[in-house]
C-alpha positions in Angstrom: -39.4 9.2 -55.0 -36.4 6.7 -54.1 -33.2 7.9 -55.6 -30.3 5.9 -57.1 -27.3 8.2 -57.2 -24.0 7.6 -59.2 -22.7 6.3 -55.9 -25.4 3.6 -55.3 -28.9 3.3 -54.0 -28.2 2.5 -50.3 -27.6 4.9 -47.3 -23.9 5.0 -46.3 -25.0 4.8 -42.5 -27.8 2.3 -42.3 -27.7 0.7 -45.7 -31.5 1.2 -46.4 -32.4 1.8 -50.0 -34.4 4.7 -49.0 -32.5 7.7 -50.4 -34.8 10.5 -51.5 -34.7 14.2 -52.5 -34.5 16.5 -49.5 -35.3 20.1 -48.5 -33.9 19.8 -45.0 -31.4 22.3 -43.8 -29.0 22.2 -40.8 -27.6 25.0 -38.8 -24.1 24.5 -37.5 -22.4 25.8 -34.3 -21.4 29.1 -36.0 -25.0 29.8 -37.1 -24.5 29.0 -40.7 -27.4 27.2 -42.4 -26.8 24.7 -45.1 -29.2 22.6 -47.3 -28.8 19.0 -48.2 -30.3 17.6 -51.5 -30.5 13.9 -50.2 -31.9 12.3 -47.1 -32.3 8.7 -46.0 -35.9 8.0 -45.2 -34.9 5.3 -42.6 -32.1 6.8 -40.3 -32.4 10.4 -41.5 -28.8 11.2 -42.4 -28.4 13.9 -45.0 -25.8 13.9 -47.8 -24.7 15.6 -51.0 -25.9 13.9 -54.1 -22.9 12.2 -55.3 -20.7 11.9 -52.1 -18.6 8.7 -51.8 -20.3 6.4 -49.2 -17.0 4.8 -48.1 -15.5 8.2 -47.4 -18.6 9.4 -45.7 -18.5 6.5 -43.3 -14.8 6.8 -42.7 -15.1 10.4 -41.6 -18.1 9.8 -39.4 -16.7 6.7 -37.9 -13.5 8.7 -37.0 -15.5 11.4 -35.3 -17.5 8.8 -33.2 -14.5 7.5 -31.5 -13.8 10.5 -29.2 -15.4 11.8 -26.0 -17.4 14.5 -27.9 -19.0 14.8 -31.3 -19.3 18.0 -33.2 -20.6 18.2 -36.6 -18.1 19.2 -39.3 -19.8 22.1 -41.1 -17.9 21.3 -44.4 -18.5 17.5 -44.5 -20.5 16.0 -47.4 -23.1 14.7 -44.8 -25.1 16.0 -42.0 -27.1 14.7 -39.1 -29.2 15.8 -36.2 -28.9 14.5 -32.6 -31.6 11.8 -33.3 -29.8 10.4 -36.2 -26.4 10.6 -34.3 -27.8 8.4 -31.6 -28.4 5.6 -34.1 -25.0 6.3 -35.9 -23.1 5.9 -32.6 -24.7 2.5 -31.9 -23.0 1.1 -35.1 -19.7 1.4 -33.1 -21.1 0.3 -29.8 -21.4 3.8 -28.5 -24.1 6.0 -27.0 -24.6 9.8 -26.3 -25.7 12.2 -23.8 -27.0 15.7 -24.9 -24.7 18.5 -23.8 -27.5 21.1 -23.0 -31.2 21.2 -22.2 -31.7 22.6 -25.7 -29.8 19.6 -27.2 -32.0 17.2 -25.1 -35.1 18.9 -26.4 -33.8 18.4 -29.9 -33.3 14.8 -29.4 -36.8 14.4 -28.3 -38.1 16.4 -31.4 -36.5 14.9 -34.6 -35.6 15.8 -37.2 -34.6 19.3 -36.2 -32.7 22.1 -37.9 -29.6 21.9 -35.7 -26.5 19.9 -36.5 -25.6 17.2 -33.9 -23.3 17.7 -31.0 -23.1 15.4 -28.1 -20.9 13.6 -25.4 -20.2 10.1 -26.4 -19.6 6.9 -24.3 -19.1 3.3 -24.8 -22.3 1.3 -24.3 -22.4 -0.8 -21.2 -24.8 -1.9 -18.5 -28.4 -1.3 -18.4 -31.8 -2.9 -17.2 -32.2 -6.6 -17.6 -34.1 -7.7 -20.8 -36.4 -10.7 -21.2 -36.5 -12.9 -24.3 -39.8 -13.9 -25.8 -40.4 -16.3 -28.7 -43.5 -17.1 -30.7 -43.7 -20.5 -32.2 -45.8 -23.4 -33.3 -45.8 -26.6 -30.9 -44.1 -28.4 -33.7 -41.2 -26.0 -33.5 -40.8 -25.9 -29.7 -38.1 -28.6 -29.4 -36.0 -26.8 -32.0 -36.4 -23.4 -30.2 -35.5 -24.9 -26.8 -32.4 -26.5 -28.4 -31.3 -23.1 -29.8 -31.5 -21.2 -26.5 -28.0 -21.8 -25.3 -26.4 -18.6 -26.7 -29.0 -16.4 -25.2 -27.9 -17.4 -21.7 -25.0 -14.9 -22.2 -27.4 -12.0 -21.9 -30.8 -12.9 -20.3 -32.1 -14.9 -17.4 -35.8 -14.8 -18.3 -37.0 -16.6 -21.5 -40.7 -17.3 -22.2 -42.0 -19.2 -25.3 -45.6 -18.8 -26.4 -47.0 -21.5 -28.5 -50.0 -21.4 -30.6 -52.4 -23.7 -28.9 -55.2 -24.3 -26.3 -54.6 -21.7 -23.5 -52.3 -22.8 -20.8 -50.3 -20.9 -18.1 -46.4 -20.8 -18.3 -44.5 -23.8 -16.9 -40.9 -23.9 -16.3 -38.7 -26.1 -18.6 -35.0 -26.9 -17.8 -32.5 -25.8 -20.2 -28.8 -26.2 -20.0 -27.0 -22.8 -19.1 -30.2 -21.3 -17.5 -31.0 -21.2 -13.9 -34.2 -22.9 -12.4 -37.4 -21.5 -13.8 -35.6 -19.1 -16.1 -37.2 -20.7 -19.1 -41.0 -21.0 -19.3 -43.4 -22.2 -21.9 -47.1 -21.1 -22.3 -49.8 -21.7 -24.8 -52.4 -19.3 -26.3 -54.4 -19.6 -29.5 -53.0 -17.4 -32.3 -56.4 -17.1 -34.0 -54.9 -15.2 -36.9 -54.0 -12.1 -34.9 -50.3 -11.7 -34.5 -50.5 -8.4 -32.6 -52.5 -10.0 -29.9 -50.1 -12.8 -29.6 -47.2 -10.5 -29.2 -49.0 -8.5 -26.7 -49.8 -11.6 -24.6 -46.1 -12.4 -24.9 -45.1 -9.1 -23.5 -47.4 -9.6 -20.5 -45.3 -12.8 -19.6 -42.0 -10.9 -19.3 -40.4 -10.7 -15.8 -38.4 -7.6 -16.7 -39.3 -4.1 -17.9 -38.0 -4.7 -21.4 -38.4 -7.6 -23.9 -36.8 -8.7 -27.2 -39.1 -10.8 -29.2 -38.2 -13.3 -31.8 -40.0 -15.8 -34.1 -39.0 -19.5 -34.4 -37.2 -18.8 -37.6 -35.3 -16.0 -36.3 -32.0 -15.8 -34.3 -29.8 -13.2 -32.6 -26.1 -13.5 -31.9 -24.7 -13.5 -28.4 -22.7 -10.3 -28.8 -25.8 -8.5 -30.2 -27.8 -9.8 -27.3 -25.2 -8.7 -24.7 -25.7 -5.1 -25.9 -29.5 -5.1 -25.4 -29.5 -3.9 -21.8 -27.3 -0.9 -22.9 -29.6 -0.1 -25.7 -32.5 -0.3 -23.2 -30.7 2.2 -21.0 -30.1 4.5 -23.9 -33.6 4.4 -24.7 -34.7 5.1 -21.2 -32.4 8.1 -21.1 -34.1 9.5 -24.3 -37.7 8.8 -23.3 -37.9 6.0 -25.9 -40.3 3.0 -25.8 -39.1 0.9 -28.8 -35.8 0.2 -30.4 -35.6 -1.3 -34.0 -32.9 -3.7 -35.1 -32.0 -4.5 -38.8 -33.1 -7.9 -39.9 -31.2 -10.1 -42.5 -33.8 -12.0 -44.6 -31.9 -15.2 -45.9 -34.0 -16.9 -48.5 -32.5 -20.5 -48.9 -29.4 -19.1 -47.5 -29.1 -16.0 -49.8 -29.4 -12.5 -48.3 -32.6 -10.8 -49.8 -32.8 -7.3 -51.2 -35.3 -6.6 -48.4 -32.6 -5.2 -46.0 -32.1 -3.8 -43.4 -35.9 -4.6 -42.9 -35.9 -2.9 -39.5 -37.9 -4.8 -36.8 -39.0 -3.0 -33.7 -38.7 -5.9 -31.3 -36.9 -4.5 -28.3 -39.8 -2.9 -26.4 -40.9 -1.7 -22.9 -43.3 -4.3 -21.9 -46.1 -1.8 -21.6 -45.9 -1.2 -25.4 -48.7 -2.8 -27.4 -48.5 -4.0 -30.9 -51.2 -3.3 -33.5 -52.1 -5.1 -36.7 -53.3 -8.7 -37.3 -50.3 -9.2 -39.7 -47.1 -7.3 -40.2 -47.7 -6.1 -36.7 -45.8 -3.0 -35.2 -45.6 -1.3 -31.9 -48.2 1.4 -31.5 -46.3 4.1 -29.7 -47.7 6.9 -27.6 -45.9 9.8 -29.3 -45.4 8.0 -32.6 -42.0 7.1 -34.2 -40.3 9.8 -32.3 -40.3 7.5 -29.3 -38.3 4.9 -31.1 -34.8 4.7 -32.7 -32.8 2.3 -34.9 -29.8 0.5 -33.4 -27.1 -0.6 -35.9 -24.8 -2.6 -33.8 -26.2 -6.0 -35.0 -29.0 -7.8 -36.7 -31.8 -10.3 -36.5 -31.1 -13.2 -38.7 -34.4 -14.6 -40.5 -34.3 -17.9 -42.4 -36.9 -18.4 -45.0 -37.5 -20.7 -48.0 -38.6 -19.7 -51.3 -41.9 -21.8 -50.9 -42.6 -20.0 -47.7 -42.0 -16.6 -49.1 -44.5 -17.4 -51.9 -47.1 -18.6 -49.5 -46.7 -16.1 -46.7 -47.9 -12.9 -48.3 -51.1 -14.8 -49.6 -51.9 -16.2 -46.1 -51.4 -12.8 -44.6 -53.7 -11.2 -47.1 -56.3 -13.7 -46.3 -56.1 -12.9 -42.6 -56.1 -9.1 -43.2 -57.3 -8.0 -46.7 -55.2 -5.1 -48.1 -52.2 -5.6 -45.6 -50.7 -8.8 -46.7 -47.9 -7.0 -48.6 -48.3 -9.1 -51.8 -45.8 -6.9 -53.5 -43.1 -7.8 -51.0 -42.8 -11.4 -52.4 -40.8 -10.3 -55.4 -38.5 -8.0 -53.4 -37.8 -10.9 -50.9 -37.0 -13.3 -53.6 -34.5 -10.9 -55.2 -30.9 -11.2 -53.9 -29.4 -8.2 -52.1 -28.1 -5.4 -54.4 -26.0 -2.5 -53.0 
């Protein structure tokens, strides 16, 4: 059951329209246990039923600016350490658990203890490769749009749908020699297999994947190594980013439409269509980052055709019901 409270239908933290009745309880530092009637099914934050979203974020944002976060036992919201990690990324920050018990709680969401942690500004981390899937007819446009990505990656690989061919280097302004490569592999109606093949072409231990009709701002890209470092510190395999679906330029109601596209290269995708990472340990080995978003450009005609094409490829998984939601403008 999805709630629409008197204060709106979306989460004050991640903006997902996934508020639902909750029976979760949190124990604060004094040992007091408290129940929360509403939980976000996406990020996991807990709230009172008619709390003001703007006031909730104002209070939480203020508490995220210092060196240490300690939950306010009287606030109209609550969160465990797993949710706090996502919340901190919204302000470009990360966290370190304070005790071994806190680290164990981070690895076992959603627990019963209110969050506390040391906070730090995100910065540095392992290099991240960029992988792009596209058709041969889209390749020139994809290559022309690579320039902003030179700000954060030195390894780009484009995998085209076509007769198999090994990667070949392509010169692109702003990138070093052999930094950008183009390979071919037949899609054959299996998007997961294509993404897995793209993962295997990465030169670094992490890869961000995009499609030809998606883009990522340079500032968001520059923080990807830090997100990878945050993930490694928390034994995480996959990081989700919000995606803005813009249909003929209008933001769709399907938002934040989290896409788990920043992955360790050993991660395998599953599903012929609407593919997602299959994680050893399940969703607990992923988290949602809130510092930026993937931009997805769609036309109304493409939206109408896409679900039917996906349904033909994988009956029962085409998400025919998503067409209406994608064509509906964003509503708060």
